[in-house]
N, C-alpha and C positions, 0 to 999 in steps of 0.2 A: 824235529830237528834231525833225527836219524835218517829220515827219508831224503832230507836235503843232501846229507853226506853221501848217501847211496847214489842219488841222482848225479852228483858231482863225479863220482867214480865211473858211472855208467857213460856219461857224456864226454868226459875228458880222458886223456891219456893218464896212466898211472902216476908218473913224476909230476905232471901238472896238477892232478887231483891232490896229490899229497901236499904239494906246495900251497894250493888254495886252502886246504883244510888247516895247514899250519898257520897261514896268515889269519884265517878266521879265529882259530884258537888264541893266537897272539893278540888279536883285536879285542876278544872277550876278556881275556886277563888284564889287558891294558885298561879297558873301561872299569873293570873291577878295582884295580889298584888305584885309579884316579878317584873313583868314589870313596875308597877307604882314606886316601890322602885328604880328600876334602872333609870327610867326618873328623879325622884327627885335627885338622887345621881349625875347624870350628870349635872343637873341644878345647884345643890349646888356647884360642882366643878367649874363650869363656874363662878358662882357668887363670889366664893372664890378667883379665879384668878383675876377677876376684882377688888376686894377689895384690894388684894395684890398689884396690879399695881397702884391703887390709893394712897395706903399707901407709896409706894416708890416714886411716884411723889411728894406727900405732903412732905415727908422727904427731898427730894432734894430741893424743894422750901423753906422749913423752914431753911435748912442749908445755903442756899444762903442768905436768909434774915438776919440770924444771922451774917454771915460773913460781909454783908454790914453794919449792925448796929455796929459791932465791929470796922470796918474801920472808920465809922463816929464818933464813940466815941473817938477813938485815934486821929483823926484829930481835934475834938472839944477840947480834952485835950491839944493838942499842941497849939491850938489857945489860950486857956486860959493861958497857960504858956507864950506865947508871950505878951498877954494882961497884965499879971502880971509884966513882965519885963518892959513894956511901963509905967505902973503905978508906978513902982519903980523909973523910970528915972524922973518923974515929982516930 
């Protein structure tokens, strides 16, 4: 890679060579940044999918807990009605 830079300076005028080198360096860093952005995007998509799965499971668990509590409340309400009838009979 160094020989490429040296040959650029030998074959071109100094300002043109510096411009070419700067463009090459900018292109290299641009590719590197794009690769890092792609890696982050893939990692974020994976994390988002895990979070969605967690929320769906939590929603299912919460729904079943609410259903159980509603059933228990209805049973308790029936028991209180029966207890009320027993107290009236005394």
